[in-house]
N, C-alpha and C positions, 0 to 999 in steps of 0.2 A: 607799572604797566606789564613788566615781565612776569611778575607774580600772578597777575590776572590771566595772562596767557597760559601759564603753567596750570593754574587751577582749572581753566576752561578745558585744556587738553585732558587733564585727569578726569574731569566729569564726562567728557566724550568717551574716553577709554572705558570708564565704569559703565556708561550707558551701553556701549557695544558688548562688554563682557556680560551684562545682564539683559541683553536683548532677548525678546521672546516673541513668538508669533501665536496669537489666538486663532483657534480653528473650531468651526462648528458647521453643521448642516451638510449640504451636498458639496462634494469636492469638485472644483472646476479645473484645478491644475492636473496636467497629465503626468508631470514629474515633480516630486518633492525632494528638494536638496537639503543638506544639513546646514546650509547657511542661515536658515530660519530658526535654528535650535534655540531653546527648546520649543516645541509646538505644544501649546496649552489647549487641551480639548475641553471646551466649555459646555458643549452639548454633543449628542451623538454625531459622528461624522459618517457620511454615507457615500459609497461609490455607486453611482446609478447604473442601471442595467446596460446602458449604451456606452459606458466609459471604461477605460483601462487606466489605472493609476500605478505608477512605478515609484517606489520609495527607495532613494539611493542610500549608500552606505553612510553610517554615522548619524542618521536622523534619530532624534529623541522625541518621543511623544509622552507627555505627562497628562494623564486623564483625571479629571475631577470626578467626584462621586456621582454614581448613576449615569455615567457616560460610557460609550464604547465605540466600536467601529462596525458598521454594517456593510458587507460586501454583496452588492447585487449585480455588479459588473465583473471586473477582473482586477485582482490585487497582485502586484508583483513587488516583492521585497528583495532588494539586492544589497544586503549587507556583506561585509567581508570579515574575515577572522580578526583583523586588527581594528575594524570599525563597524561593529555590528549595529543593526537597527534595534532601538530599544522602545518597548511599549511598557509603561509602568505607571504607578500611581503618582499623583501630584505631591504626595507626602513622602516620596522616596528621596531621602536626604542624600543619597549617592549622586542623584542627578538634579536634585533641587535642594541645595544646601540651605536655602532660606526658609524651608518648611519648619514650622514649629511643632509639627506632629510626626509621629513615627508611622511608616507605611505598614499596612496589615492586609491579609487576604480579605477579599470582598470590597476593597476600596473602589474599584470600578468594574464595569460589566465584563469586558473581554471583546474578542473579535468574532463576529457572527458571519459565517459564509453561507448565504442563503441558497436554497435549492434552485432558485432561478439564476444563480450567478454563473459566470464562465470560469470560476475557479480561483484559487489562491495559490501562488507559487512563491515560496518564502525560503530564503537561505540566509544563514548567519544572522540570527536575531535573538533577542532576549524579551521575554514576556513574563511579568510577575505582578503579584498582589491584586489579581482580578477575581471575579466570581467564577467564571467558567473557562478561562483561558481562550482556546480556539474551539468554537462550536461549529462543526461542519454539517450542514444539511445536504451536502453533496459530496460524493467521493472524489471530486476533481480538486484535490488538494495535494500539493507536493511540498515537502519540507526537507531541507538539508541543513544540518547543524543548528537546529533550534534548541534553545535552552529555556525551559519553563520552570518557574519556581514560586512557591508560596501562593498558589492560586487556591481559592476557597473550596469550591465543589469538586473540581477536577481540572486537569490540565488540557485535555484534548479529547474531543468526541467526534465520531462520524455517524450521522443518523442516530444519535442518542446512545451509541455504543462507545463505552469508555475505552480509549486506546492505552496501551501500556507505555507510560512515560514516567521515568524516575525524576524526582524533584531535583532540579539543578544539574541534571546530566544531559549533555548534548545528545540529540536523537535525530533520525531522519525518517521520513514516511513517504511512501509512494514512489520511491526511486531505488535503483540498485545502488549498492555501496559505492561503486566506482563511477556512477553517473554524474554528469554535470548538467545544470540547466542550460537549455539551448538559447539561441539569440532572441527568442520571443518571450523572454522573461519567465522562464520556467518550463516551457514546452520542451520535452525531450526531442532531439533530432530524429530523423527517420531511421538512422542507423541504430539508435538506442531502442526505438520501438521494435525494429526488426529483431534486435538481439534478444528481446524478452519473449519472442514467439518460439514455439516448438515447431516440429515438422509440419509443413503444409498449413502454417498459420495457427496451429493449436497452441494454446498457452500452456505453461507448465502443469497446471492442475489437470487439464484434459489429457496431457501426455501421461501423467501418473495413473489416471483412471484407465487409459488404454493399456498401459504396461501391465498393471496387476490383473486386469480382466483377461488379457492374453495369457498371462502366467496361469491363472486359474483354469482357463479352458485347456491349456496345454497339459497341465497335471491331470485334470479330470479325464481328458481324452486318452492319455497314455494308460491311466489306471483302468478305464473301462476296456480298452484294447487288451490289456493283460488278462482281465477276467474272462473275456470272450475267448482269448487264445487258450486259456486253461480248460474251459468248457469244450472247445473244439477238439483239444487233445483227448479229453475223456470220451467224446463221441467217436473219434477215430479209433481209440482203443476198443470201444464197444463193437465197432465194425469188424475188427480182427477177431474178437471173441465170437461174434455171430458166424464169421466165415469158418472158423476152426471148430465150431460146436458140432456134436454128433447130429446126424440127419434126424429131423423130427423135432428137435428142441426149439428151433426158430423156423419161421417161414419167410417167404420173400418180402412180405409186408413189413416185418421187423427190420430187415436189412434196408429197405427203401426209406422207412421212416427215420432210422438212425442216420442214414447218409444225408437226407435232407436237413436234419437237425445240425449235423456237422457243418454242412455247407453254409447254413444261415449263420452259425457261430463264427465261421471263418470270415464271412462277409462283414459281420458286425465288428470283428476285431480289426479288419482292414479299414473300415470307415472311421471308427473311433480313433484308430491310430493316426489316420491322415489328419483328422481334426486336431488331435493333440499336437502333431508335428507343426501344423499351421499356427497353433497358439504359441508354441515355443519360438517359432520363427518371428512372429509379431513381437513377442517379448524381447527378443534379441535385437530386433531392428530399432526399438526405442532408444537403445544406447548408442546406435550408430548415427541416426539422423536427428 
């Protein structure tokens, strides 16, 4: 009797150790916990447009061939550095030691974040042996400490543009280096959003454009002012020449014309100098605000 109990307990322990959860189709759970590990993806899993799904730390997803994840709603992946979320092939022997085959690139499709989705916010995860890794048809994707390895076509794209991701090297996308995901599963808090803005709500790119445009205007204005100033000095010198010339060499019209030319050049120098000064002031202010 005792031996039967021991055998029964051993069988129960083995069953627990080898427990797995099949998964396919539209996801109904709002939160997926690691207690169901490993999750065996038998057909495409879909996050519908009206749903947000959060995957907690330590979850392991093993994808069968020709399957993947389609995000039409919102995906939140909350892995940790000690317990990352794993998306990999059913043949990955590191997470499926019972596999008789070796995992290879192109074993499964990957994660598709559709253009109609509300985004994907993923931190501390591993994704490998897929066709296209993460394919974003929307820029609403934030990644922190993601590690993608041995994916077939590419690791990560946004609107068909391949992003620079090194094989097996952790990377982040869409967040500042020191940012953390907010309480809403990846949305940066209002302080973070404000931090990324430049003066009066301008983003850094707009700020750079304004800075160098101001610098160009400043340099051009000062340069033109200097040219007009030199020409005005020549006209002023010409007036002295006319005034000191012998009677009969110049008449009053020569003096009036030269004086008007000098005055126009002085005005041009003053105006262009003012514009140049404003440009330099704007350039300086971009470093202050």
